[in-house]
ROMILO-554052 format. One record per residue: residue number from 1; x, y, z of N, C-alpha, C in turn; chain. Coordinates in Angstrom, 3 decimals, m for minus. Atoms other than C-alpha are relative to their C-alpha. Layout:
<mivexs>
    i    n.east   n.north      n.up   ca.east  ca.north     ca.up    c.east   c.north      c.up  ch
  NUM         X         Y         Z         X         Y         Z         X         Y         Z   A
...
</mivexs>
This chain:
<mivexs>
    i    n.east   n.north      n.up   ca.east  ca.north     ca.up    c.east   c.north      c.up  ch
    1     0.820    m1.195     0.000     0.000     0.000     0.000     0.869     1.266     0.000   A
    2    m0.881    m1.164    m0.064     2.822     2.416     0.888     0.669     0.280    m1.338   A
    3    m0.643    m0.152     1.304     4.514     1.775    m2.431    m0.917     0.667    m0.999   A
    4     0.967    m0.605     0.914     1.340     2.716    m4.297    m0.163     1.489     0.264   A
    5     0.143    m1.414    m0.349     0.990     5.987    m2.410     1.237     0.772    m0.432   A
    6    m1.236    m0.669     0.411     4.636     6.875    m3.017     0.041     0.166    m1.515   A
    7     0.011    m0.068     1.460     4.224     6.066    m6.698    m1.000     1.064    m0.479   A
    8     0.984    m1.024     0.356     1.078     8.217    m6.915     0.524     1.407     0.278   A
    9    m0.568    m1.307    m0.341     2.865    11.085    m5.197     1.054     0.412    m1.029   A
   10    m1.003    m0.296     1.021     5.736    10.847    m7.692    m0.677     0.387    m1.314   A
   11     0.730    m0.327     1.223     3.271    10.832   m10.602    m0.625     1.384     0.099   A
   12     0.618    m1.313    m0.188     1.453    13.847    m9.162     1.043     1.109    m0.077   A
   13    m1.057    m1.005     0.041     4.716    15.743    m8.703     0.492     0.202    m1.434   A
   14    m0.431    m0.101     1.395     5.802    14.961   m12.272    m1.052     0.742    m0.825   A
   15     1.071    m0.665     0.732     2.397    16.043   m13.597     0.001     1.493     0.318   A
   16    m0.032    m1.403    m0.381     2.643    19.299   m11.636     1.151     0.719    m0.705   A
   17    m1.142    m0.590     0.701     6.083    19.985   m13.115    m0.301     0.152    m1.486   A
   18     0.360    m0.055     1.417     4.805    19.162   m16.608    m1.018     1.107    m0.265   A
   19     0.998    m1.060     0.151     1.809    21.482   m16.134     0.646     1.379     0.097   A
   20    m0.677    m1.283    m0.143     4.040    24.305   m14.968     0.808     0.321    m1.255   A
   21    m0.784    m0.192     1.227     6.317    23.822   m17.977    m0.928     0.363    m1.161   A
   22     0.954    m0.275     1.076     3.300    23.768   m20.314    m0.562     1.414     0.125   A
   23     0.507    m1.355    m0.196     1.942    26.988   m18.773     1.043     1.041    m0.388   A
   24    m1.068    m0.924     0.395     5.316    28.688   m19.270     0.122     0.060    m1.516   A
   25    m0.060     0.033     1.459     5.385    27.562   m22.894    m1.167     0.768    m0.597   A
   26     1.174    m0.719     0.497     1.861    28.889   m23.401     0.158     1.511     0.163   A
   27    m0.200    m1.435    m0.215     2.835    32.255   m21.933     0.873     0.595    m1.095   A
   28    m0.903    m0.476     1.046     5.546    32.545   m24.593    m0.536    m0.221    m1.408   A
   29     0.578     0.321     1.301     3.357    31.249   m27.418    m0.701     1.212    m0.596   A
   30     0.765    m1.016     0.714     1.988    33.644   m30.026    m0.706    m0.673    m1.157   A
   31     0.793     0.525     1.113    m0.797    32.762   m32.447    m0.596     1.181    m0.751   A
   32     0.550    m1.065     0.829    m2.125    34.826   m35.324    m1.260    m0.493    m0.689   A
   33     1.255     0.281     0.684    m5.706    34.816   m36.531    m0.138     0.950    m1.170   A
   34     0.161    m0.801     1.214    m6.597    36.060   m39.989    m1.454     0.017    m0.438   A
   35     1.331    m0.097     0.591    m9.732    37.220   m41.779     0.102     0.808    m1.280   A
   36     0.042    m0.757     1.248   m10.640    38.569   m45.172     1.172    m0.283    m0.906   A
   37    m1.124     0.356     0.856    m7.921    36.674   m46.967     1.285     0.692     0.405   A
   38    m1.211    m0.634    m0.496    m5.259    38.265   m44.778    m0.102     1.514     0.091   A
   39     0.155    m1.454    m0.104    m6.705    41.791   m44.839     0.137     0.473     1.445   A
   40    m0.115    m0.326    m1.422    m6.820    41.706   m41.037     0.660    m1.177     0.699   A
   41    m0.598     1.050    m0.825    m4.604    39.769   m38.655     0.126     0.503     1.431   A
   42    m0.087    m0.299    m1.424    m4.620    39.653   m34.869     0.933    m1.029     0.625   A
   43    m0.936     0.891    m0.667    m1.752    38.199   m32.837    m0.250     0.057     1.500   A
   44     0.240     0.129    m1.435    m2.437    36.942   m29.306     1.083    m0.855     0.633   A
   45    m0.881     0.886    m0.761    m0.245    35.438   m26.628    m0.818    m1.207     0.430   A
   46     0.699     1.173    m0.509    m1.091    32.064   m25.151    m0.884     0.315     1.187   A
   47     0.835    m0.452    m1.121    m2.618    33.988   m22.250    m1.108     0.926    m0.466   A
   48     1.066    m0.788     0.629    m5.037    35.724   m24.643     0.223     1.506     0.090   A
   49    m0.321    m1.422     0.020    m3.243    39.068   m24.485     0.269     0.402    m1.440   A
   50    m0.183    m0.455     1.369    m3.412    41.006   m27.739     1.383     0.610    m0.148   A
   51    m1.361    m0.480     0.237     0.105    41.581   m29.073     0.071     0.954    m1.192   A
   52    m0.106    m0.811     1.212    m0.519    43.054   m32.510    m1.278    m0.129    m0.816   A
   53     1.124    m0.007     0.934    m3.310    44.016   m34.906     0.513     0.645    m1.281   A
   54    m0.403    m0.552     1.298    m2.599    44.533   m38.606    m1.238     0.083    m0.877   A
   55     1.168    m0.220     0.854    m5.255    46.024   m40.891     0.480     0.564    m1.331   A
   56    m0.315    m0.481     1.341    m4.800    46.385   m44.638    m0.784     1.293    m0.232   A
   57     0.711    m1.271     0.225    m5.661    49.975   m45.618    m1.263    m0.153    m0.850   A
   58     1.185     0.217     0.825    m8.132    48.620   m48.180    m1.225    m0.411     0.807   A
   59     1.120     0.433    m0.843   m10.247    47.188   m45.371    m0.659     1.177     0.698   A
   60     0.531    m1.155    m0.722   m10.752    50.651   m43.883    m0.998     0.813    m0.804   A
   61     0.950    m0.755     0.819   m12.850    51.916   m46.800    m1.444    m0.274     0.404   A
   62     1.345     0.358    m0.479   m15.884    50.125   m45.297     0.113    m0.318     1.497   A
   63    m0.175     0.198    m1.450   m15.941    50.575   m41.500    m0.721    m1.239     0.552   A
   64     0.730     1.173    m0.507   m18.596    47.888   m40.913     0.718    m1.294    m0.379   A
   65    m0.739     1.186     0.421   m16.624    45.344   m42.941     1.279    m0.136     0.834   A
   66    m1.223     0.034    m0.803   m13.441    46.290   m41.043    m0.301    m0.526     1.401   A
   67     0.391     0.491    m1.325   m15.235    45.720   m37.727    m0.219    m1.510    m0.018   A
   68     0.270     1.438     0.111   m16.436    42.287   m38.873     1.291    m0.791    m0.187   A
   69    m1.266     0.690     0.247   m12.979    41.331   m40.130     0.861    m0.044     1.262   A
   70    m0.780    m0.022    m1.245   m11.328    42.391   m36.860    m0.553    m1.029     0.977   A
   71     0.623     0.980    m0.903   m13.828    40.350   m34.841     0.306    m1.424    m0.457   A
   72    m0.255     1.343     0.528   m13.352    37.335   m37.125     1.465    m0.400     0.207   A
   73    m1.430     0.299    m0.195    m9.539    37.565   m36.954     0.293    m0.264     1.479   A
   74    m0.197     0.208    m1.438    m9.672    37.875   m33.154    m0.519    m1.380     0.405   A
   75     0.570     1.314    m0.330   m11.951    34.823   m32.888     0.858    m1.133    m0.551   A
   76    m0.889     1.006     0.575    m9.646    32.872   m35.199     1.235    m0.183     0.887   A
   77    m1.176     0.079    m0.879    m6.674    33.715   m32.961    m0.347    m0.673     1.325   A
   78     0.427     0.619    m1.256    m8.603    32.738   m29.817    m0.153    m1.508    m0.176   A
   79     0.163     1.434     0.264    m9.533    29.385   m31.361     1.350    m0.699    m0.115   A
   80    m1.335     0.582     0.135    m5.900    28.740   m32.274     0.708    m0.075     1.351   A
   81    m0.625     0.000    m1.322    m4.704    29.706   m28.786    m0.610    m1.083     0.890   A
   82     0.657     1.045    m0.792    m7.297    27.430   m27.165     0.435    m1.390    m0.440   A
   83    m0.434     1.302     0.501    m6.302    24.522   m29.408     1.428    m0.305     0.467   A
   84    m1.375     0.196    m0.456    m2.626    25.019   m28.540     0.033    m0.291     1.496   A
   85     0.070     0.222    m1.441    m3.509    25.199   m24.843    m0.459    m1.414     0.323   A
   86     0.493     1.356    m0.234    m5.499    21.971   m24.962     1.056    m1.037    m0.356   A
   87    m1.043     0.939     0.429    m2.696    20.240   m26.827     1.114    m0.079     1.041   A
   88    m1.104    m0.011    m0.965     0.004    21.328   m24.356    m0.438    m0.545     1.351   A
   89     0.475     0.490    m1.294    m2.092    20.642   m21.255    m0.322    m1.495    m0.084   A
   90     0.277     1.425     0.176    m3.188    17.277   m22.650     1.280    m0.810     0.039   A
   91    m1.289     0.698    m0.023     0.426    16.302   m23.190     0.568    m0.032     1.420   A
   92    m0.535    m0.060    m1.363     1.286    17.387   m19.645    m0.691    m0.984     0.932   A
   93     0.748     0.906    m0.882    m1.412    15.183   m18.115    m0.110    m1.407    m0.580   A
   94     0.076     1.320     0.630    m0.938    12.195   m20.429     0.472    m1.073     0.969   A
   95    m0.381     1.121    m0.846    m0.832     8.924   m18.555    m0.512     0.101     1.424   A
   96     0.529    m0.166    m1.352    m2.397    10.353   m15.406    m1.507    m0.242    m0.063   A
   97     1.432     0.281     0.059    m5.820     8.816   m14.854    m0.809     1.086     0.701   A
   98     0.879    m1.018    m0.559    m8.393    11.562   m14.346    m1.443    m0.454    m0.140   A
   99     1.414     0.377     0.110   m12.094    11.084   m13.646    m0.627     0.606    m1.252   A
  100     0.650    m0.532     1.198   m14.368    11.574   m16.683    m0.553     1.405     0.236   A
  101     0.505    m1.358    m0.101   m15.202    15.219   m17.283     0.908     0.948     0.757   A
  102    m0.915    m0.864    m0.751   m12.347    16.521   m15.134     1.043     0.552    m0.954   A
  103    m0.947    m0.644     0.897   m10.206    19.043   m16.974     1.015     0.784     0.811   A
  104    m1.033    m0.788    m0.639    m6.934    20.679   m16.031     0.405     1.119    m0.935   A
  105    m0.073    m0.384    m1.399    m5.989    23.310   m15.119    m1.401     0.285     0.536   A
  106     1.309    m0.108    m0.649    m8.849    23.606   m12.633    m0.609     1.358    m0.188   A
</mivexs>
């Protein structure tokens, strides 16, 4: 019984280290979302902080279209950041049995 607890504690410690490493990698990650065939691009960090917005001058001739393109590019970047986060966090928790429906980080 003691051996099992020690082994579980080692697995938990390794998982915690892996999660911390994955979170650090995500903080340094940058993803770029695009819309309008590249007329608008939005770059976000892995922590969803906006780093850069690029708007083609041609997109500014129609303000409503520019607004839609900015929103679409931002959503594209968010989706990419979320996918990268799930991938990195999934790799960090691989092999650790978690109850169904439980997601990390909490």
